[in-house]
N, C-alpha and C positions, 0 to 999 in steps of 0.2 A: 442486449438486454441490460437493463439497469439495475442496480442494487440499491434498495432504500432502507433507511434506519428511521424507527420511531415516529410517533406522531405526538402532537401537543394539541389539546383542545383549549380554545379560548372562548370563555363565556362572559365577555365583557368585564373581565377581571384582570388582575396583575398576577402574573406567576413568575417567581424567580427561583432558581435552583442553581447553585454554584458549588463547582469543585475544581480543585487545582488540577492542571493539566500536567501530564507526564509522558506525552508521546514524543517521538523524534523523527525528523525528516531529513534525509541527506539529499540535497539538490544538486550537488556537484557543480557549484556555480564557478569555482576557480580552479580546482585540481581533482585528483583522484581520491582525496581525503584519507590517505593511508590504506586503501583497499589494495589487495594484492591478487595474484593468480597462482594456481599450480602450474607445473611445467612452463615456468616462466620464459624459458628459452624459445618455446614455440607458441606462447600465448602472450602477445604483446598488449599491454594495458596502457591506454592513453585517455587524456581529457580532450573533448571536443568542444572548442570554445564556441563554435557557431551557434549550437543549441544548449550549451552547458549540460552535456551528458558525458558518459564515459564509454570507451569502445574496448571490447576484448577482441583482438584480430588474431585468429588461429591460422598459422603459417602451414602452407601445403609444401610437402617435398616428396621426393620418390622412395625414400627408404621406410622402414617399418616405423609406423607413427602411433604413439599413444593417444587415442582418439578422444579421451575424456580429459577436460579441463574445467577449472572452477574460478570463479570470481569469489573472493574470499574476504570475510570481516572477522578479524580477532581483535585483540586489546588496542592495536595501533590504528585501527580504522574508525573514522568519525568520533574520535575521542572515547573509544570503547562502548559506544552507545548500544551496540548489537550483541554484546556478551553480559553475562552476570545474571541477575535475578529478574527474570521476565514477569514473574508473579507480582513483584513489588511495585513494578511500574504501573500496573493496572491496564496494560495494553490488551487489545482484543484481535489485532490483525497484524500480519506482516504484509507489506505491499511493495510492488516496485513496477516501473515501466520498462517494457523490453521491446526491441525491434531486432529482427534478423535482416540484415543489410542485403545478403545475397541469397542464401537458402535457409529453408527452415532446418533447425538442428534435429539431429536423430533423437536427442533427448534433451529436455529442459527440466531440471529437478531442483526444488528448494530443499535445503537440507540443514537441520540443527543438530549440533554435536555437543555433548557434555560428558562430565565423569560417569553418569548413570547409563549412557547409551547414545543412540542416534535415531533420529526420525526424518522422514523425507516425504515430499509431496511432489507428485509427477504433473507438470503443467504442459507437457509436450503436445498434446492433442488439441490444446487451446489456441495454438498459434497455427493459422491456416494459410498465411500469405506473407511473403518477405516484403519489406519496405513499408510496413505498417507499424505504428506503436500500439502496444497492447499493455493494459494496466491490469495486474493481478493483485487480489487480495485474498489471503489464506488465513482463515481463522484460526487463533491459538486458544480459543475459549475451552476446548476440549479436544481430545484426539479424534473423536468422531465428527465434531463440527467442521474440523479442517480437513477431514480425510487423510490424516497423517498416518504413515506406514512405518513401523519400527517397534523397538521395545527398550525398555530401561528397567533397572533394578526395582524401582519403587513406583512405576507408573508415569503416565504423561504429566500430570500436575506437579509432581515432586521434580521431575526431570526440568520443568521450566524454572525452578528455583536456581538452577546453575547451568547456564548455556555458555560453553567455551568458544563456539564458533558457529558463524552463520554462512552458508556458502550457496552459490547458485551454480549447479553443475551443467556443463555443456557437453554434449557428445557430437562431434563432427559429422556432417552429412557429406560423404565423398572425401576426396584427397585434396581438393583445391583450397587455396587460401579463402577464408571466409571471415566476415566481420559481424559482431553482435553488440548492440548497444543497450545501455542500462540508464535509468534516471530515476530520481525521486524514491529511493528506497527507504522504507520508513516502518517504524513501529507505531501502529495507530490505535486509538481508542475509537469506540463507536461515537460518531458525531452526536452531539446533543444540543438542543436549544437551552442555553443556560441563563438567558434573560429574555422576557417577553412582556411587552406592555403596550397599552393603547395610548397613542399620543393625542394631542390636542385636536388633530384633524380626523380623530377616529380611525386611523390607520394602525395596523399591527406592525411594531418594531420588534425584531427579533434578532439575537445574537446567537450565531451557530459556533460552538466550540469544538475542540479536538478534532480539527481538520488536518489534512495533509496538505503541505504547501504545493503550490503549482498544479493543482488538480482541479478539473472542472466538476461543478456540482450542479444539480438541478433541484429547484424547490417545487414541491407539489402541494395542492390543497384539495380538501374535500369537505363536505358538510358533516360527515361522520367517519370514523375509522372504517366503516364498511361501504362507504359511499364511492362515487366515481372520482378517481384522482385526476386532476388537471394540472399540467405544467403552468406555473405562474411566474417563473423566472430562473435565471441561471447566473453563475458567477465562476470565476477562477479564484480560488483561495491564494492570498499572498503570504498568509501566515497560518497559525492554528486557530484563529478566530476570524469570523466575518459578520458584519451587520447588514441585515436584509429588511426591506420595508414592503409590506404588502398593502398597496394603496387601495385595492378593491375591497378590502376588509371593512371599510367605512360603511358599507351598506348591507353587511352580513352580520347576524347575531352569533352564529355559531360557525367555527371554522377549525379544521384539523390540519396539520402541516407534517410534512415529512421531507427528508432530504436524501438525495441519491446521487450516484455516479453513473456515468454512461457504461 
């Protein structure tokens, strides 16, 4: 299933809407970028150079085993990008890529902690097969929009004003050694078309902004917001912006666009 954001109607006119970007994406291109783990003696964190991801390897052994482990971001991770005032950044989602190398974990939980409380979101049921990459996007626009479970002294919105820790919690499945991979952990805004124009060839040139790096996106078009949506192209974002040209628009008076992820 694809998730799509926003439409823009082009009526043979120029539309420009600019806002400063404030999202952050950690691609783990070089190392683990300061991220850590709980139970570090039994959860080995390493960088995977082959595909520029990171691996949490949970060690199996015969004795009593604390079966809960976490990948953790505090002040030292990604230059502190995942702690502090989420409200001030204007972000709308927490997202990350995940793969279970060997077995599906018993639990996979995204967790935010701050002075006012803790909230979590259980993603376990969305992983159905090991060896495949999954991309998760969890809304933080409101507690209900993201399905966050938890409590804080002054409510979810106030809580987001001071986040001290973001962690992804894993619970082992069985006692054998098992590995889990993570990549492109990000705070994202809803993608927007921040620049749209008709060029000399009557093609529509659009700039999509607030993208997550190294994510595949699909562009769809229709003749109205309630029309039939058709894929007209796709791209992998290399940064938080990408320029896209709709050549077919030269013969169409009215066109609506939206952007989505697989």
